C-alpha positions as CSV (number, residue, x, y, z in Angstrom):
1,X,0.0,0.2,0.1
2,X,1.5,3.3,-1.1
3,X,0.9,6.8,0.1
4,X,2.5,10.0,-1.5
5,X,3.3,12.7,1.1
6,X,4.1,16.3,1.1
7,X,6.0,18.3,3.8
8,X,5.7,15.8,6.5
9,X,6.0,11.9,6.4
10,X,3.2,9.6,7.1
11,X,3.7,5.8,6.9
12,X,1.2,3.7,5.2
13,X,0.7,0.5,7.6
14,X,0.2,-2.4,5.6
15,X,-0.7,-5.6,7.8
16,X,-0.4,-9.0,6.9
17,X,-4.2,-9.2,6.8
18,X,-4.4,-5.6,5.2
19,X,-5.9,-4.1,8.2
20,X,-4.9,-1.1,10.6
21,X,-3.0,-2.2,13.8
22,X,-3.8,-1.5,17.6
23,X,-1.8,1.2,19.1
24,X,0.6,1.9,16.1
25,X,3.6,3.7,16.4
26,X,5.0,5.8,13.6
27,X,8.1,5.0,12.3
28,X,11.2,7.2,13.5
29,X,11.5,9.0,10.0
30,X,11.4,12.7,9.7
31,X,10.6,14.7,6.5
32,X,13.2,17.2,5.8
33,X,11.9,20.8,5.5
34,X,10.9,22.0,2.0
35,X,13.5,23.9,-0.1
36,X,12.3,27.3,-1.0
37,X,8.9,27.1,-3.0
38,X,9.4,23.5,-4.3
39,X,7.7,20.6,-2.4
40,X,9.8,17.5,-1.4
41,X,7.8,14.3,-1.4
42,X,8.6,11.0,0.1
43,X,7.3,7.5,-0.8
44,X,7.2,4.7,1.8
45,X,5.8,1.1,2.0
46,X,5.8,-0.2,5.4
47,X,4.4,-3.7,6.6
48,X,3.2,-3.9,10.2
49,X,3.2,-7.5,11.3
50,X,1.1,-8.2,14.0
51,X,1.5,-11.5,15.9
52,X,-0.5,-13.0,18.9
53,X,1.1,-15.3,21.6
54,X,0.0,-17.0,24.8
55,X,2.4,-17.1,27.6
56,X,1.8,-19.6,30.3
57,X,3.9,-20.5,33.5
58,X,4.7,-24.2,34.3
59,X,1.3,-24.5,36.0
60,X,-0.6,-23.6,33.0
61,X,-1.6,-20.0,34.3
62,X,-1.3,-17.1,31.9
63,X,1.7,-14.7,32.7
64,X,0.5,-11.3,33.2
65,X,2.1,-7.8,33.2
66,X,4.4,-8.4,30.3
67,X,5.6,-5.3,28.2
68,X,7.8,-5.3,24.8
69,X,11.0,-5.7,26.7
70,X,10.2,-9.1,27.8
71,X,10.0,-10.3,24.2
72,X,12.3,-11.3,21.3
73,X,11.1,-11.5,18.2
74,X,13.0,-12.7,15.1
75,X,11.6,-13.1,11.5
76,X,14.0,-15.6,9.4
77,X,16.7,-15.1,12.0
78,X,16.5,-11.3,12.0
79,X,15.9,-9.4,15.1
80,X,12.6,-7.1,14.8
81,X,11.9,-4.2,16.9
82,X,8.4,-4.3,18.7
83,X,6.4,-1.4,18.6
84,X,3.7,-2.2,20.9
85,X,2.6,-5.0,23.3
86,X,-1.2,-5.3,24.2
87,X,-2.5,-7.8,26.6
88,X,-5.8,-9.2,26.1
89,X,-7.1,-10.5,29.3
90,X,-10.0,-12.9,28.7
91,X,-12.3,-13.3,32.1
92,X,-15.1,-15.5,31.9
93,X,-16.4,-14.6,35.2
94,X,-16.4,-10.9,35.0
95,X,-17.6,-9.1,32.2
96,X,-15.3,-6.6,30.2
97,X,-15.2,-3.3,31.3
98,X,-17.4,-0.9,29.3
99,X,-15.8,1.5,26.8
100,X,-14.7,5.0,28.1
101,X,-17.3,7.7,27.8
102,X,-15.0,9.6,25.7
103,X,-14.1,6.9,23.3
104,X,-15.4,7.6,19.8
105,X,-18.0,4.6,18.9
106,X,-17.5,2.7,15.6
107,X,-20.1,2.5,13.2
108,X,-21.4,-1.0,12.4
109,X,-21.9,-1.9,8.8
110,X,-24.3,-4.5,8.1
111,X,-23.1,-7.3,5.9
112,X,-19.6,-6.9,6.7
113,X,-16.8,-7.5,9.6
114,X,-16.2,-4.0,10.8
115,X,-12.4,-3.3,10.6
116,X,-10.5,-1.5,13.6
117,X,-10.2,2.2,13.9
118,X,-6.6,3.3,13.4
119,X,-5.0,3.6,16.6
120,X,-7.8,1.7,18.5
121,X,-8.5,-1.9,20.0
122,X,-11.9,-2.2,19.0
123,X,-12.2,-5.6,21.1
124,X,-10.2,-5.1,24.1
125,X,-10.4,-8.2,26.4
126,X,-12.9,-10.0,24.3
127,X,-12.7,-13.6,23.0
128,X,-14.0,-13.6,18.9
129,X,-16.0,-16.6,17.6
130,X,-17.2,-16.9,14.4
131,X,-19.9,-19.4,13.3
132,X,-19.7,-20.3,9.9
133,X,-22.6,-22.4,8.1
134,X,-21.9,-24.0,4.9
135,X,-25.3,-24.7,3.6
136,X,-24.0,-25.8,0.3
137,X,-22.0,-28.7,2.2
138,X,-25.1,-30.1,4.1
139,X,-28.2,-31.7,3.6
140,X,-31.4,-30.7,5.3
141,X,-31.2,-32.8,8.2
142,X,-27.6,-31.6,9.0
143,X,-28.6,-27.9,8.5
144,X,-31.3,-28.5,11.1
145,X,-28.8,-30.0,13.7
146,X,-26.1,-27.4,12.9
147,X,-28.6,-24.4,13.5
148,X,-29.7,-25.9,16.6
149,X,-26.3,-26.3,17.8
150,X,-25.8,-22.5,17.1
151,X,-28.9,-21.6,19.0
152,X,-28.2,-23.7,22.1
153,X,-24.4,-22.2,22.5
154,X,-26.1,-18.4,22.3
155,X,-28.8,-19.3,24.6
156,X,-26.8,-21.5,27.2
157,X,-23.2,-21.6,26.7
158,X,-21.7,-18.2,25.7
159,X,-19.6,-16.3,28.2
160,X,-19.1,-12.7,29.1
161,X,-16.1,-12.3,27.3
162,X,-17.4,-13.8,24.0
163,X,-18.5,-11.9,21.2
164,X,-19.9,-14.0,18.3
165,X,-20.3,-13.3,14.6
166,X,-22.6,-15.3,12.2
167,X,-21.6,-16.1,8.6
168,X,-23.0,-18.3,6.1
169,X,-22.3,-19.6,2.4
170,X,-25.0,-20.9,0.3
171,X,-23.2,-21.3,-3.0
172,X,-23.8,-17.5,-3.9
173,X,-21.0,-16.0,-1.8
174,X,-20.3,-15.6,1.9
175,X,-22.7,-13.6,3.8
176,X,-22.0,-11.9,7.0
177,X,-25.3,-12.2,9.1
178,X,-24.0,-10.5,12.0
179,X,-20.8,-8.6,13.1
180,X,-19.1,-9.5,16.2
181,X,-21.5,-8.9,19.2
182,X,-22.9,-10.2,22.3
183,X,-26.6,-9.3,21.9
184,X,-28.2,-12.7,22.1
185,X,-31.2,-11.3,20.6
186,X,-29.5,-10.2,17.4
187,X,-27.6,-13.4,17.1
188,X,-30.7,-15.7,17.4
189,X,-32.4,-13.7,14.8
190,X,-29.3,-13.8,12.5
191,X,-29.2,-18.1,12.9
192,X,-33.0,-18.2,12.6
193,X,-32.9,-16.3,9.4
194,X,-31.0,-19.0,7.8
195,X,-33.7,-21.5,6.2
196,X,-33.1,-25.1,6.2
197,X,-32.8,-26.5,2.5
198,X,-31.3,-23.2,1.4
199,X,-28.3,-24.2,-0.9
200,X,-28.3,-27.5,0.3
201,X,-25.5,-30.2,-0.4
202,X,-23.9,-30.3,-3.8
203,X,-24.0,-33.7,-4.9
204,X,-20.6,-35.5,-3.7
205,X,-21.4,-38.7,-5.7
206,X,-18.2,-40.7,-5.4
207,X,-19.2,-42.9,-8.6
208,X,-17.9,-46.1,-6.7
209,X,-19.7,-49.2,-5.5
210,X,-21.4,-46.9,-2.8
211,X,-23.0,-44.9,-5.6
212,X,-26.7,-44.6,-5.7
213,X,-28.6,-44.3,-9.0
214,X,-30.1,-41.1,-8.6
215,X,-30.5,-40.1,-12.4
216,X,-29.8,-36.5,-11.9
217,X,-29.1,-34.0,-14.6
218,X,-25.9,-32.2,-14.8
219,X,-25.9,-28.5,-16.1
220,X,-23.6,-27.1,-18.9
221,X,-21.1,-24.4,-19.6
222,X,-19.4,-23.2,-16.4
223,X,-21.8,-25.6,-14.2
224,X,-19.8,-28.6,-15.6
225,X,-17.2,-27.4,-13.2
226,X,-19.3,-28.3,-10.3
227,X,-17.0,-31.3,-10.3
228,X,-14.7,-29.1,-8.4
229,X,-17.2,-27.9,-6.1
230,X,-14.9,-28.5,-3.1
231,X,-12.6,-25.8,-4.7
232,X,-15.6,-23.3,-4.5
233,X,-16.3,-24.3,-0.7
234,X,-12.6,-23.8,0.4
235,X,-12.6,-20.5,-1.8
236,X,-15.5,-19.4,0.1
237,X,-13.8,-20.2,3.6
238,X,-10.7,-18.2,2.3
239,X,-12.9,-15.3,1.8
240,X,-14.4,-15.7,5.2
241,X,-10.9,-15.7,6.8
242,X,-10.0,-12.6,4.7
243,X,-13.0,-10.8,6.4
244,X,-11.9,-11.8,9.5
245,X,-8.4,-10.8,8.8
246,X,-9.4,-7.0,9.1
247,X,-8.9,-7.6,13.1
248,X,-5.6,-8.2,15.0
249,X,-6.9,-10.3,17.7
250,X,-7.1,-14.1,17.6
251,X,-10.3,-15.6,15.9
252,X,-11.8,-18.9,15.9
253,X,-14.0,-19.7,13.1
254,X,-16.6,-22.6,13.8
255,X,-17.0,-24.4,10.6
256,X,-20.5,-26.5,10.2
257,X,-20.4,-28.9,7.4
258,X,-21.0,-32.4,6.5
259,X,-17.7,-33.3,5.8
260,X,-15.6,-31.9,2.9
261,X,-14.3,-34.6,0.4
262,X,-11.3,-33.6,-1.9
263,X,-11.3,-34.8,-5.4
264,X,-8.4,-36.8,-5.4
265,X,-5.3,-34.2,-5.5
266,X,-7.4,-31.8,-7.8
267,X,-8.1,-29.3,-4.7
268,X,-4.7,-29.3,-3.3
269,X,-3.8,-25.9,-4.5
270,X,-7.1,-24.2,-3.0
271,X,-6.6,-26.1,0.2
272,X,-3.3,-24.9,0.7
273,X,-4.3,-21.3,-0.3
274,X,-7.1,-21.3,2.3
275,X,-4.8,-22.8,5.1
276,X,-2.3,-19.9,4.3
277,X,-4.9,-17.4,4.3
278,X,-6.2,-18.4,7.7
279,X,-2.7,-18.4,9.2
280,X,-2.0,-14.9,7.8
281,X,-5.3,-13.7,9.4
282,X,-4.8,-15.2,12.7
283,X,-7.8,-17.5,12.0
284,X,-8.0,-21.1,13.6
285,X,-10.5,-23.4,12.0
286,X,-12.8,-25.7,14.4
287,X,-14.6,-27.8,11.9
288,X,-17.8,-29.5,13.1
289,X,-19.1,-32.4,11.3
290,X,-22.9,-31.9,11.3
291,X,-23.6,-35.6,10.6
292,X,-22.8,-36.4,14.4
293,X,-22.1,-39.8,15.3
294,X,-23.1,-42.0,12.2
295,X,-24.2,-45.6,12.5
296,X,-23.5,-46.8,8.8
297,X,-25.8,-49.6,7.8
298,X,-23.4,-52.0,5.5
299,X,-26.0,-51.5,2.4
300,X,-27.0,-47.9,3.1
301,X,-29.7,-46.6,5.6
302,X,-33.2,-45.5,4.6
303,X,-32.3,-42.2,3.2
304,X,-30.7,-43.4,0.1
305,X,-31.3,-46.1,-2.5
306,X,-29.4,-49.5,-2.7
307,X,-26.4,-49.5,-4.9
308,X,-27.2,-52.8,-5.9
309,X,-24.8,-55.4,-7.6
310,X,-22.3,-57.7,-6.5
311,X,-20.7,-55.2,-4.2
312,X,-23.5,-55.8,-2.0
313,X,-22.4,-59.3,-1.0
314,X,-18.7,-58.9,-1.6
315,X,-18.3,-56.0,0.8
316,X,-17.0,-53.7,-1.8
317,X,-20.3,-51.3,-1.3
318,X,-19.5,-51.1,2.6
319,X,-16.0,-50.5,2.1
320,X,-16.4,-47.7,-0.4
321,X,-19.0,-46.1,1.8
322,X,-16.6,-46.2,4.9
323,X,-13.7,-44.9,2.7
324,X,-15.8,-42.0,1.4
325,X,-17.0,-41.0,4.8
326,X,-13.3,-41.2,6.6
327,X,-12.0,-39.0,3.3
328,X,-14.7,-36.4,3.9
329,X,-13.6,-36.2,7.8
330,X,-9.8,-36.0,6.7
331,X,-10.5,-32.7,5.1
332,X,-11.9,-31.4,8.1
333,X,-9.2,-32.6,10.2
334,X,-6.5,-31.3,8.1
335,X,-8.1,-27.6,8.0
336,X,-8.0,-27.9,11.8
337,X,-4.6,-29.1,12.4
338,X,-3.0,-27.0,10.0
339,X,-4.4,-23.6,11.7
340,X,-4.1,-24.6,15.3
341,X,-7.7,-25.7,15.8
342,X,-9.2,-28.8,16.4
343,X,-12.2,-30.7,14.6
344,X,-15.2,-32.1,16.2
345,X,-16.0,-35.4,14.7
346,X,-18.5,-38.2,15.5
347,X,-20.4,-36.4,18.3
348,X,-24.2,-35.6,18.4
349,X,-23.6,-32.7,20.5
350,X,-22.6,-30.1,18.0
351,X,-22.8,-27.2,20.3
352,X,-19.8,-29.0,22.1
353,X,-17.7,-28.1,19.2
354,X,-18.5,-24.3,19.4
355,X,-17.6,-24.5,23.0
356,X,-14.2,-26.1,22.2
357,X,-13.4,-23.3,19.8
358,X,-14.3,-20.6,22.7
359,X,-11.9,-22.6,25.2
360,X,-9.2,-22.6,22.9
361,X,-8.8,-18.7,23.5
362,X,-7.4,-17.9,26.6
363,X,-5.7,-14.5,27.6
364,X,-2.9,-13.6,25.2
365,X,-0.5,-10.6,24.1
366,X,-0.7,-8.7,20.8
367,X,2.4,-7.7,19.4
368,X,3.5,-5.6,16.5
369,X,6.5,-4.8,14.5
370,X,7.4,-3.4,11.2
371,X,9.2,-6.0,9.2
372,X,12.6,-5.4,7.9
373,X,11.6,-7.1,4.7
374,X,9.2,-4.7,3.3
375,X,8.9,-6.6,-0.1
376,X,5.4,-7.9,-0.9
377,X,6.8,-11.0,-2.7
378,X,4.4,-13.8,-1.1
379,X,7.2,-15.7,0.2
380,X,7.1,-17.6,3.8
381,X,8.5,-15.6,6.5
382,X,9.6,-17.6,9.6
383,X,8.8,-15.9,13.0
384,X,10.2,-17.0,16.4
385,X,9.0,-15.4,19.8
386,X,11.0,-16.1,22.9
387,X,10.2,-14.9,26.6
388,X,13.1,-13.4,28.1
389,X,12.1,-14.1,31.5
390,X,11.0,-17.7,33.2
391,X,12.7,-20.0,30.7
392,X,10.0,-22.9,32.0
393,X,7.1,-20.7,30.3
394,X,5.2,-22.1,27.4
395,X,4.7,-19.9,24.4
396,X,2.0,-20.4,21.6
397,X,2.2,-18.4,18.6
398,X,2.2,-19.0,14.8
399,X,5.3,-20.1,13.7
400,X,5.5,-17.6,10.5
401,X,3.3,-16.4,7.8
402,X,3.2,-15.7,3.9
403,X,3.8,-12.2,3.1
404,X,1.2,-10.4,1.1
405,X,1.2,-10.2,-2.9
406,X,0.1,-7.0,-4.8
407,X,-0.6,-7.0,-8.5
408,X,-1.0,-3.7,-10.5
409,X,0.1,-2.6,-13.9
410,X,3.3,-4.1,-15.0
411,X,5.8,-3.7,-17.6
412,X,6.5,-6.8,-19.8
413,X,9.3,-7.7,-18.0
414,X,7.4,-7.1,-14.6
415,X,4.7,-9.6,-15.6
416,X,7.4,-12.3,-16.6
417,X,8.7,-11.8,-13.1
418,X,5.4,-11.9,-11.8
419,X,4.8,-15.3,-13.3
420,X,8.0,-16.9,-12.3
421,X,7.6,-15.5,-8.7
422,X,4.1,-17.1,-8.4
423,X,5.4,-20.3,-9.6
424,X,7.7,-20.3,-6.7
425,X,5.5,-19.2,-4.1
426,X,4.3,-21.9,-1.4
427,X,1.3,-20.1,-1.2
428,X,-0.8,-20.8,-4.4
429,X,-2.8,-18.2,-6.2
430,X,-6.3,-19.3,-7.1
431,X,-8.3,-16.6,-8.4
432,X,-9.1,-18.7,-11.6
433,X,-10.3,-22.1,-11.7
434,X,-8.2,-24.7,-13.5
435,X,-8.8,-28.2,-14.5
436,X,-6.2,-30.5,-15.8
437,X,-5.7,-33.8,-17.3
438,X,-2.1,-35.7,-17.6
439,X,-1.8,-38.4,-19.6
440,X,1.2,-41.0,-20.8
441,X,1.9,-42.8,-23.9
442,X,5.0,-44.8,-24.6
443,X,7.3,-43.5,-27.3
444,X,10.2,-46.1,-27.1
445,X,11.7,-48.5,-24.3
446,X,12.8,-45.8,-22.2
447,X,10.5,-42.6,-22.9
448,X,7.1,-41.5,-22.4
449,X,5.2,-38.7,-24.2
450,X,3.2,-36.9,-21.4
451,X,0.6,-34.6,-22.8
452,X,-1.0,-32.0,-20.6
453,X,-4.7,-30.6,-21.0
454,X,-5.6,-27.5,-19.1
455,X,-9.2,-26.3,-19.0
456,X,-10.5,-23.1,-18.0
457,X,-14.2,-21.8,-17.9
458,X,-14.9,-18.9,-20.4
459,X,-16.6,-17.3,-17.9
460,X,-13.5,-16.9,-15.6
461,X,-11.9,-14.9,-18.2
462,X,-12.2,-11.2,-18.4
463,X,-12.3,-10.5,-22.1
464,X,-12.4,-7.1,-23.5
465,X,-15.6,-5.1,-22.4
466,X,-16.4,-3.5,-25.7
467,X,-18.6,-5.8,-27.9
468,X,-17.0,-7.5,-31.1
469,X,-13.7,-7.9,-29.2
470,X,-11.2,-9.6,-31.5
471,X,-8.7,-11.6,-29.0
472,X,-7.6,-12.0,-25.4
473,X,-4.4,-13.2,-24.1
474,X,-3.7,-16.2,-21.4
475,X,0.0,-16.7,-20.2
476,X,0.7,-20.3,-19.3
477,X,4.0,-21.2,-17.1
478,X,4.5,-24.6,-15.5
479,X,7.0,-27.0,-14.3
480,X,7.5,-30.9,-13.5
481,X,9.4,-31.9,-10.8
482,X,10.7,-35.5,-9.8
483,X,10.3,-37.1,-6.5
484,X,13.5,-35.5,-5.4
485,X,12.3,-32.0,-6.1
486,X,14.4,-31.6,-8.9
487,X,12.9,-29.6,-12.1
488,X,13.1,-32.1,-15.0
489,X,11.0,-29.9,-17.6
490,X,9.0,-26.8,-17.7
491,X,6.9,-24.7,-20.1
492,X,6.4,-20.9,-21.0
493,X,3.7,-20.2,-23.3
494,X,1.5,-17.4,-24.4
495,X,-2.1,-18.1,-25.7
496,X,-3.5,-15.6,-28.3
497,X,-7.2,-16.6,-28.3
498,X,-9.3,-15.4,-31.5
499,X,-13.0,-15.2,-31.2
500,X,-13.5,-16.0,-35.0
501,X,-16.3,-13.8,-35.4
502,X,-18.1,-14.7,-32.3
503,X,-18.8,-12.2,-29.5
504,X,-17.0,-12.0,-26.3
505,X,-20.1,-12.8,-24.6
506,X,-20.4,-16.2,-26.8
507,X,-16.7,-17.3,-25.5
508,X,-17.9,-16.7,-22.0
509,X,-20.2,-19.8,-22.5
510,X,-17.6,-22.1,-23.4
511,X,-14.4,-23.4,-21.8
512,X,-11.0,-22.2,-23.0
513,X,-8.6,-25.4,-23.3
514,X,-5.0,-25.4,-23.8
515,X,-2.5,-28.3,-24.4
516,X,1.2,-29.0,-24.1
517,X,3.4,-32.0,-23.7
518,X,6.6,-33.5,-21.9
519,X,8.9,-36.1,-22.7
520,X,9.6,-38.2,-19.3
521,X,11.3,-41.3,-18.1
522,X,9.1,-43.7,-15.7
523,X,8.6,-42.3,-12.2
524,X,6.5,-40.1,-9.8
525,X,6.4,-36.6,-10.6
526,X,4.5,-33.3,-9.4
527,X,3.3,-30.8,-11.9
528,X,2.7,-27.1,-11.0
529,X,1.0,-25.1,-13.5
530,X,-0.3,-21.3,-13.6
531,X,-2.6,-19.5,-16.0
532,X,-3.0,-15.7,-15.9
533,X,-5.6,-13.7,-17.7
534,X,-3.5,-11.0,-19.1
535,X,-6.0,-8.4,-19.0
536,X,-6.7,-8.4,-15.2
537,X,-3.6,-10.1,-13.9
538,X,-6.0,-12.8,-12.4
539,X,-3.9,-16.2,-11.8
540,X,-4.8,-19.7,-11.1
541,X,-2.8,-22.5,-9.9
542,X,-3.1,-26.2,-10.4
543,X,-0.9,-28.5,-8.5
544,X,-0.8,-32.5,-9.0
545,X,1.0,-35.6,-8.5
546,X,1.0,-38.2,-11.3
547,X,2.8,-41.5,-12.1
548,X,4.3,-42.6,-15.3
549,X,4.5,-46.3,-15.0
550,X,7.1,-48.5,-16.4
551,X,5.3,-50.7,-18.9
552,X,8.2,-52.7,-19.7
553,X,7.7,-54.4,-16.4
554,X,4.2,-55.3,-17.0
555,X,3.8,-59.2,-17.6
556,X,0.5,-59.9,-16.1
557,X,-1.7,-57.5,-18.1
558,X,-1.5,-56.1,-21.7
559,X,0.5,-52.8,-21.5
560,X,-1.7,-49.9,-22.2
561,X,-1.5,-46.2,-22.2
562,X,-3.6,-43.5,-20.6
563,X,-7.3,-43.7,-22.0
564,X,-8.4,-40.3,-23.6
565,X,-12.1,-39.6,-23.7
566,X,-13.1,-36.6,-25.9
567,X,-16.0,-35.2,-27.6
568,X,-13.8,-32.7,-29.9
569,X,-11.8,-33.7,-33.0
570,X,-10.7,-30.3,-34.5
571,X,-8.9,-29.3,-37.4
572,X,-5.8,-27.3,-36.4
573,X,-6.6,-24.5,-39.0
574,X,-10.1,-24.0,-37.0
575,X,-8.5,-23.9,-33.5
576,X,-9.8,-21.3,-31.2
577,X,-6.4,-19.8,-30.4
578,X,-3.0,-20.0,-31.4
579,X,-0.1,-20.7,-29.1
580,X,3.5,-19.9,-29.6
581,X,4.8,-23.4,-28.9
582,X,1.8,-25.2,-30.2
583,X,3.7,-27.3,-32.8
584,X,6.7,-28.0,-30.5
585,X,5.4,-31.4,-29.6
586,X,3.3,-32.0,-32.3
587,X,5.6,-34.9,-33.8
588,X,5.4,-36.9,-30.6
589,X,1.7,-36.3,-29.6
590,X,-0.5,-39.3,-30.8
591,X,-3.4,-37.1,-30.2
592,X,-2.7,-35.3,-33.3
593,X,-3.0,-36.9,-36.8
594,X,-3.7,-35.7,-40.2
595,X,-3.9,-32.3,-39.0
596,X,-6.8,-33.1,-36.7
597,X,-6.3,-33.0,-32.9
598,X,-8.4,-34.9,-30.3
599,X,-9.0,-32.6,-27.4
600,X,-9.2,-34.7,-24.0
601,X,-12.5,-33.9,-22.1
602,X,-11.0,-32.8,-19.0
603,X,-13.9,-32.9,-16.6
604,X,-15.4,-35.6,-18.5
605,X,-18.9,-34.1,-18.9
606,X,-20.5,-34.7,-22.2
607,X,-23.3,-33.4,-24.0
608,X,-26.0,-35.9,-25.0
609,X,-26.1,-35.0,-28.7
610,X,-22.3,-35.3,-29.4
611,X,-20.3,-38.4,-30.0
612,X,-17.6,-39.6,-27.5
613,X,-14.3,-40.5,-28.7
614,X,-12.1,-42.9,-27.1
615,X,-8.4,-43.7,-27.6
616,X,-5.6,-45.7,-26.2
617,X,-2.7,-47.4,-27.2
618,X,-1.8,-51.2,-26.4
619,X,1.9,-52.2,-26.7
620,X,3.7,-55.6,-27.4
621,X,7.3,-55.0,-26.8
622,X,8.0,-58.5,-25.3
623,X,6.6,-60.4,-28.2
624,X,8.1,-61.5,-31.1
625,X,5.1,-61.4,-33.3
626,X,2.2,-59.4,-33.0
627,X,-0.7,-60.9,-31.3
628,X,-4.2,-59.6,-32.5
629,X,-6.2,-57.6,-29.8
630,X,-9.9,-57.2,-29.1
631,X,-11.3,-54.3,-27.3
632,X,-14.8,-52.8,-26.4
633,X,-16.3,-50.1,-24.4
634,X,-18.8,-50.6,-21.5
635,X,-21.2,-48.0,-19.7
636,X,-22.4,-49.1,-16.3
637,X,-24.9,-47.3,-14.3
638,X,-24.4,-48.3,-10.9
639,X,-23.8,-51.9,-11.1
640,X,-26.2,-52.3,-14.1
641,X,-24.7,-52.4,-17.5
642,X,-26.3,-49.8,-19.4
643,X,-24.6,-50.1,-23.2
644,X,-21.7,-52.0,-24.7
645,X,-20.0,-51.4,-28.1
646,X,-19.4,-53.9,-30.5
647,X,-15.9,-55.4,-30.2
648,X,-13.3,-54.0,-32.5
649,X,-10.5,-56.2,-33.7
650,X,-6.7,-54.9,-34.3
651,X,-4.7,-57.6,-36.2
652,X,-1.6,-55.7,-36.6
653,X,0.4,-53.2,-34.9
654,X,2.7,-50.0,-35.9
655,X,6.3,-50.6,-37.4
656,X,8.4,-49.9,-34.5
657,X,10.1,-51.9,-31.6
658,X,6.9,-51.7,-29.2
659,X,4.4,-53.1,-31.7
660,X,2.0,-50.0,-30.8
661,X,-1.6,-51.1,-31.6
662,X,-3.9,-47.7,-31.6
663,X,-7.6,-48.3,-30.3
664,X,-10.1,-45.9,-31.2
665,X,-13.8,-45.5,-30.6
666,X,-16.8,-43.4,-31.8
667,X,-19.9,-43.7,-29.8
668,X,-22.8,-41.9,-30.2
669,X,-24.4,-40.7,-26.8
670,X,-27.9,-40.1,-28.0
671,X,-28.9,-43.7,-27.1
672,X,-27.9,-43.3,-23.6
673,X,-30.1,-41.3,-21.1
674,X,-28.7,-38.3,-19.3
675,X,-26.9,-38.9,-15.8
676,X,-23.6,-40.5,-14.5
677,X,-22.1,-43.6,-15.7
678,X,-18.8,-45.6,-15.3
679,X,-17.2,-46.0,-18.8
680,X,-14.8,-49.1,-18.8
681,X,-12.4,-49.9,-21.6
682,X,-11.7,-53.8,-21.9
683,X,-8.5,-54.9,-24.0
684,X,-8.0,-58.7,-24.5
685,X,-5.3,-60.8,-25.9
686,X,-7.2,-64.2,-26.7
687,X,-3.7,-65.7,-27.6
688,X,-1.9,-64.7,-24.8
689,X,-4.6,-64.9,-22.4
690,X,-4.2,-61.6,-21.0
691,X,-6.4,-58.6,-20.4
692,X,-6.2,-54.8,-19.4
693,X,-9.0,-52.6,-17.9
694,X,-9.7,-49.1,-17.7
695,X,-12.4,-47.7,-15.9
696,X,-13.6,-43.9,-14.9
697,X,-16.7,-41.8,-14.0
698,X,-18.4,-39.8,-16.6
699,X,-21.5,-37.5,-17.0
700,X,-24.0,-37.3,-20.1
701,X,-25.5,-33.8,-19.6
702,X,-28.6,-32.8,-21.5
């Protein structure tokens, strides 16, 4: 944050959570007097870092009466000068003293967390607890239990030092229903204003043996990214903690949800960004599983249909159901553990979770210092606080924070540096939604071609505001690291999207898809990929681990490549965009043939009126003579076979050492009702008595 000043120097204080600090002390810098009639202008950019620390003696009692001289604070090993030390005494027996008569009241703005006035501590000796109801992550029964727990806490368990805020998320944005207050009447009104059934539970269908055939429809356009709704829920949590970050005090955020299940590793970047934002804002998560203590019937309870099939009798259905339940709780546990909170799981007394969050905050000190590292580079700063008195005292504080990041108007060099710095950040930037698919195809005995497909909803892009825009630019940067954290490959590309006569409004309705590729050896890798809208500077990050298997060691099954599902086979001359390096990997890309490219469907959502293309390769590098293969594709709805293609036979392979056999299917989806399916590809070697199977969930939309 920069301010230009004349005559007298005034420092712009920039907190880690972007808010004014309590009792700030001006830096000891003096502006020189103006020379003659000219005006001397100074520019400064100072960051004030606020830390909260709990100090207890060996008996567990809070040590009071300490000053700034009693603490030593270092940041990345450099000693920092404390500007203030403020003690927050939380007494649950005696109500805090009322504000002084001459104190200026702070106006409360409806619908937001009111920041602290400059030079004042708004909530002296008060405990701050925010109850956050994620209505999108709870079915109606769990919403009712959560709201009842909130009402019980306000009516029976709130303590004199407590101030409570009410927040909610229904899928349409985070709402602040009540700023921090001790007024029980207002709090009850806010909770009762939440209607059970509002924004209820996104469908978290696992598409495994526990899946019930619900026959639900699935939206198009941007709605197809509902498959990543966990990202949206985590992003909403990140928004909530940023709202709370305008206050310097410690905050507990009680998160009511019916679990939160990650979609593999697809949500890793957003989970990390949410956790980092909470640490930066001095917010601890206290998730509460609104399902309570669940008694799971092996075949499902009366609230759901039977999954059917053999899995009911083999134990696969019960095992999948238990695994999905535990995974949904693991995310809640991770949110709590990484921010200093505690998750309330498997308990029917949901109000006890709010009490748990309340008891977690005891009397503490607020320390503030101007960091000697003023650069807003987004890098991690390690903080250590030492008590200069009793060595047996125990201190509790955050171990560090990520510095803030600012993006404004950059030159070309600045833009390059911005992307490179963002790639190195441990704090992912998640302003754009990104989906990605990583495949592999064997090139020779040692190397594999790894095509990478990136998909961004068109509505995420800020195109030219004027109608009839000609083009927009997207920057891409990425790197692949091996299991030893060594960079083995990278990519830097700029995509120029042309609208081909369509308006910008038309492009918004369709996703933008970009592809590149790497040549890798077998092994375990991590890919980190960033996309930036060059018009606004908004950046999205995708982080994922993937494995390139060594197919030379495959003896029991037929070695096969990844299976690519697609609904687009486009002529390269008609491509929506042109990329600087689009032809760099064309020679090795098996998805490009005869000037036409097969575009993988990353989200695996297909329109009913279009064809489904299936492509894979089989290899016979260990046989002297090519063995004929038979392959077919089967669609399952639950455990029931819904459709199966006619088998295709491959009698000869390509003239290479791998004896590569391409397998292609073109399936008309019009014969299948809309809904969720499991798509299975089966490859058989009748002569060698071997087989290979591949299976993945898909969605057929209207």
